[in-house]
Backbone as a ProteinNet text record, in pm:
[ID]
protein_1_A
[PRIMARY]
MAWFIIATWTTVYFVVSTKIEKNALRLK
[TERTIARY]
-6040.6	-5966.6	-5895	-5956.6	-5911.4	-5774	-5761.7	-5624.8	-5521.7	-5544.4	-5443.3	-5405.1	-5482.4	-5444.5	-5366.1	-5422.3	-5332.3	-5199	-5183	-5053.1	-4972.5	-5034.4	-4927.2	-4886	-4968.4	-4924.3	-4829.3	-4850.2	-4756	-4621.7	-4612.2	-4488.3	-4422.2	-4504.1	-4442	-4389.5	-4461.8	-4422	-4293.4	-4291.5	-4167.8	-4043.7	-4064.2	-3944.5	-3893.9	-3992.9	-3966.3	-3895.4	-3946.9	-3897.3	-3755.8	-3728.7	-3589.8	-3498.5	-3532.4	-3442.6	-3423.4	-3525.7	-3506.2	-3405.5	-3414.6	-3324.1	-3180.2	-3165.4	-3020.6	-2964.3	-3049.2	-3009.2	-2980	-3042.3	-3017.1	-2896.8	-2868.8	-2740.1	-2628.9	-2639.3	-2528	-2492.6	-2599.2	-2568.9	-2492.8	-2527	-2462.7	-2315.9
707.8	826.6	850.2	811.8	819.3	751.2	632.1	552.3	647.2	732.6	799.2	905.1	972	1082.4	1015.5	888.3	811.9	792.9	732.9	686.8	808.8	913	1031.3	1087.7	1106.1	1150.4	1067.4	920.2	831.3	843.5	869.6	876.1	1012.6	1118.9	1235.4	1232.2	1162.1	1163.3	1073.9	966.7	886.2	965.6	1032.2	1109.9	1216.1	1294.2	1398.5	1326.5	1228.7	1174.3	1124.7	1069.1	1014.5	1124	1236.4	1363.5	1403.3	1411.4	1461.5	1373.6	1240.7	1138.1	1171.9	1182.1	1205.7	1326.1	1442.7	1580.1	1560.3	1493.1	1458.4	1392.7	1286.7	1201.8	1292.2	1374.3	1477.4	1571.9	1612.5	1718.4	1650.6	1511.6	1453.6	1419.8
-1166.7	-1167.7	-1011.6	-920	-787.5	-780	-833.4	-831.9	-883.5	-996.9	-1062.3	-969.6	-884.6	-792.3	-680.1	-623.6	-519.9	-558.9	-689.9	-730.6	-752.6	-809.8	-825.2	-697.6	-593.7	-466.7	-397.4	-421.2	-352.8	-415.1	-542.9	-609.5	-571.5	-555.3	-517.1	-363	-286	-148.4	-132.1	-213	-214	-261.2	-373.8	-419	-317.1	-258.4	-162.8	-52.4	2	124.4	97.1	-18.1	-44.8	-56.6	-108.5	-122.9	17.8	115.1	250.3	324.7	298.7	366.6	316.8	178.5	127.3	192	189.8	252.7	403	464.6	609.9	624.6	543.9	549.2	510	420.9	379	476.4	560	661.2	774.1	798	906.6	865.7
[MASK]
++++++++++++++++++++++++++++

């Protein structure tokens, strides 16, 4: 069960970090 939680948070972190990078590039 722990692997499911880790995989979920890893995916969430990856998606959020990608959106933040795109927003940062857009602002520049």
